[in-house]
C-alpha positions in Angstrom: 0.0 0.0 0.0 1.3 3.4 -0.9 0.0 6.9 -1.6 1.1 10.0 -3.5 0.7 13.3 -1.5 1.3 16.9 -2.3 3.0 19.2 0.3 5.4 22.1 0.0 5.0 22.4 -3.7 6.3 18.8 -4.3 4.8 15.4 -4.7 6.0 12.4 -2.5 5.3 8.7 -2.8 4.8 7.4 0.8 4.3 4.1 2.5 3.4 3.4 6.2 6.5 3.4 8.4 8.6 5.4 6.0 10.7 8.4 7.2 10.3 11.4 4.9 12.0 14.9 4.8 9.5 17.6 3.6 9.6 21.4 3.5 9.3 23.0 6.9 5.9 22.5 8.6 4.6 24.4 11.6 4.4 21.6 14.1 6.3 20.5 17.2 8.3 17.3 17.3 6.1 14.4 18.4 2.9 16.0 17.1 0.7 14.1 14.8 -0.3 15.8 11.5 -2.5 15.0 8.5 -1.9 15.5 4.8 -5.2 16.1 3.1 -3.9 16.6 -0.4 -3.7 13.0 -1.5 -3.4 12.5 -5.3 -3.4 8.7 -5.5 -3.7 5.6 -3.3 -2.6 2.1 -4.3 -4.1 -0.8 -2.3 -4.4 -4.5 -2.7 -7.9 -4.0 -4.1 -6.9 -1.4 -6.7 -5.9 2.1 -7.5 -7.8 5.3 -6.6 -6.8 8.5 -8.5 -8.1 11.9 -7.5 -9.2 14.8 -9.7 -6.9 16.5 -8.6 -7.3 15.2 -5.0 -9.1 12.2 -3.5 -12.3 12.9 -1.6 -11.7 11.9 2.0 -8.2 10.7 1.4 -5.8 11.3 4.3 -2.3 10.4 5.2 -1.4 10.7 8.9 2.2 11.2 10.1 4.1 12.1 13.2 6.8 14.8 13.2 10.1 13.3 14.4 12.5 16.2 14.0 13.3 19.6 12.4 16.7 20.2 10.7 18.7 21.6 7.9 20.0 19.9 4.8 23.7 19.9 4.0 25.2 23.1 2.5 24.9 23.7 -1.2 27.8 25.9 -2.5 27.0 28.5 -5.1 29.8 30.0 -7.2 29.6 32.6 -9.9 32.8 33.2 -11.9 33.6 35.3 -14.9 36.8 34.4 -16.7 39.3 37.2 -17.5 37.2 39.8 -15.6 38.7 39.3 -12.1 35.2 38.5 -10.7 34.3 35.6 -8.4 31.4 35.4 -6.0 30.7 32.6 -3.5 27.6 31.9 -1.4 26.1 29.0 0.4 22.6 27.8 1.2 21.1 25.4 3.7 17.4 24.5 3.3 15.3 23.8 6.4 13.2 20.5 6.5 10.8 18.7 8.7 11.2 14.9 9.1 8.0 13.0 9.4 7.2 9.3 9.9 4.2 8.1 8.0 1.8 6.2 10.3 -1.3 5.5 8.2 -3.0 5.9 4.9 -6.8 6.0 4.4 -8.7 6.6 1.2 
């Protein structure tokens, strides 16, 4: 059994018991949350596809931690112009553990 959810501008394929890093959510660690924007659910009995979301489809998850991804280095360089610019970026994330899927 798995589902496809939409959160933070991205789509994720999730299964129960899976750990997932998503864009930052406003929730405390240990708090249970629900994803209502379910695009598709695959079960043993068949596949349900939403238009665009499933009616009554929910994925429940528990927030395990908040953190930051590794640093991504950005470098701009122009040859023969004596110009070089460096920057770095670390994106925040929320790690969730999928506890259940209902369609």
